[in-house]
C-alpha angles and dihedrals in degrees: 000000000000130000089206140339093289103024122075121207088241096057091044093055103027117116129167088206092054091049093048093049096038093243118161103226096188116143121223122232095273093048091048090052090052090050092053091048097051089045092051097043101037116012101042096049088048093047091049091052094042093050097205139068121296116199118231109222096178134356122150120024121181116218094265093049093044089054092045093056091049097246125149118267087238094059112135087224086070091068098036092255099118139062128195109202144167137202089206102265141042090253093053091044090054089054093052093043093051093046092051091049092054102037113030140067111228144150097237137355115194130195096212114211116299120108142263090303092061146302125286085237140346124243119200125180129190122194108168093212094050110044100159101145089226114182119205137175121208116193 
C-alpha cells in the first residue's frame, strides 16, 4: 500500500526506535487520511519539481513513539500531518526548503539544524484548518 505516488506505507511508518522498543506504529484511519493529505499537498508537488528521490526521515509517530523520541505531544508527526525529509545534503535540503517556502501552502516549514549552507533536514507540516505558512529555524 502507498501513501502517495512516491511514499510507501512502510517508509511512512518505519522507525528504528519503534522496532527496538517494540512499539506498534500503526496509524488509525484519521491519521492515515492526514498522511495522505500532507503527501498529496506538500510532498508530491515538491517531488515532481525536484525530479529525484527524497528520503523520508520521519513521518507518522504514534503517541508511544513520539514520547520515546522525546518529541512534544503537540508534534504534527503525532497525527500524521508532518514529514521530515532530506535530499541527501545540506545544499539539496536548502533547495527543497526554499522551493516549499515559495510554492506550497503549509502549516509550518522548519529548517532543522544545519548551518547557513542548508538544514540537516526539512520538516513540513500540513493541517488543512491551520494553513499559516509559518517558517521556523531550529538550531
